[in-house]
C-alpha positions in Angstrom: -199.7 -22.5 82.3 -202.5 -19.8 82.7 -200.3 -18.9 85.7 -197.6 -18.5 83.7 -199.0 -16.7 81.3 -200.8 -13.7 83.8 -198.0 -13.5 85.6 -195.3 -14.4 84.1 -191.8 -16.6 85.4 -192.0 -14.5 88.8 -195.3 -16.7 89.8 -193.0 -20.1 89.9 -191.4 -19.9 93.3 -194.9 -19.2 94.5 -196.2 -22.1 92.8 -193.6 -24.8 94.4 -194.5 -23.2 97.6 -198.3 -23.9 97.3 -197.3 -27.4 96.0 -194.6 -28.2 98.9 -197.3 -26.7 101.3 -200.2 -28.8 100.2 -198.2 -31.8 100.2 -197.0 -31.4 103.6 -200.7 -30.3 105.0 -201.5 -33.7 103.2 -199.0 -35.7 105.5 -200.0 -33.5 108.6 -203.7 -34.6 108.2 -203.0 -38.0 107.3 -200.8 -38.5 110.7 -203.8 -36.4 113.1 -206.8 -38.3 111.1 -205.6 -41.9 110.4 -202.2 -43.0 111.4 -202.7 -46.6 110.8 -204.1 -47.0 107.3 -203.1 -45.6 104.0 -205.6 -42.9 102.2 -208.5 -44.6 99.9 -207.6 -48.3 101.6 -210.8 -48.4 103.5 -214.2 -48.6 102.3 -216.1 -45.3 102.0 -218.4 -46.3 105.0 -215.9 -46.6 107.0 -214.2 -43.5 106.0 -217.3 -41.3 107.1 -216.5 -41.8 110.9 -214.5 -38.6 111.2 -214.9 -35.6 113.7 -216.1 -32.4 111.7 -214.7 -29.9 114.1 -211.7 -31.4 113.8 -211.4 -31.4 110.1 -212.6 -27.9 110.1 -209.4 -27.0 112.2 -207.3 -29.0 110.1 -208.5 -26.9 107.1 -207.6 -23.5 109.2 -204.2 -25.0 108.6 -203.7 -24.0 105.0 -204.6 -20.4 106.3 -201.4 -20.6 108.7 -199.3 -21.8 105.6 -201.1 -18.8 103.9 -200.3 -16.3 106.3 -196.4 -17.8 106.5 -196.2 -17.6 102.3 -197.3 -13.9 103.1 -194.8 -12.9 105.9 -192.0 -14.4 103.9 -192.8 -12.4 100.8 -191.9 -9.3 102.5 -187.6 -10.7 102.8 -185.5 -10.4 99.7 -185.0 -14.5 99.8 -187.6 -14.9 102.3 -189.4 -17.4 99.4 -186.2 -19.5 98.7 -185.4 -20.0 102.1 -189.2 -20.9 102.6 -189.0 -23.4 99.9 -186.0 -24.9 101.5 -187.8 -25.4 104.9 -190.6 -26.9 103.1 -189.1 -29.2 101.2 -186.7 -30.9 104.4 -189.9 -30.5 106.2 -191.9 -32.1 104.0 -189.5 -34.8 103.0 -188.5 -35.4 106.3 -192.1 -36.2 107.7 -193.0 -38.3 104.4 -190.1 -40.9 105.3 -190.6 -40.7 109.0 -194.6 -41.1 108.9 -194.7 -43.6 106.2 -191.7 -45.5 107.0 -192.6 -46.4 110.2 -196.5 -47.4 109.1 -195.0 -49.3 106.6 -192.8 -51.3 108.9 -196.2 -51.5 111.2 -198.6 -53.0 108.1 -195.5 -55.2 107.5 -195.2 -56.5 110.7 -198.9 -57.1 111.2 -200.1 -59.0 108.4 
């Protein structure tokens, strides 16, 4: 609501891009860091075993999303094309990754 008040309705496509990019970043991070269990399904002690350098590189991926966002803003309808691409890639990766993992976990237990 605050963004709408400050920037008016022209900020809505950018907010949609940030939301979809965040979802895609989450899915990619999940796949690369922990491919066997669902998020928050392990105890806190087991979750502490992660590689810090790898986590820093994953956080730099958010900068890549921001750079692409900035580049597509220079095109007339680039933001809407980017929303469509993010939506397709996010939905597809969500289905592929979690559908496969659900089948693996059902077969294991």
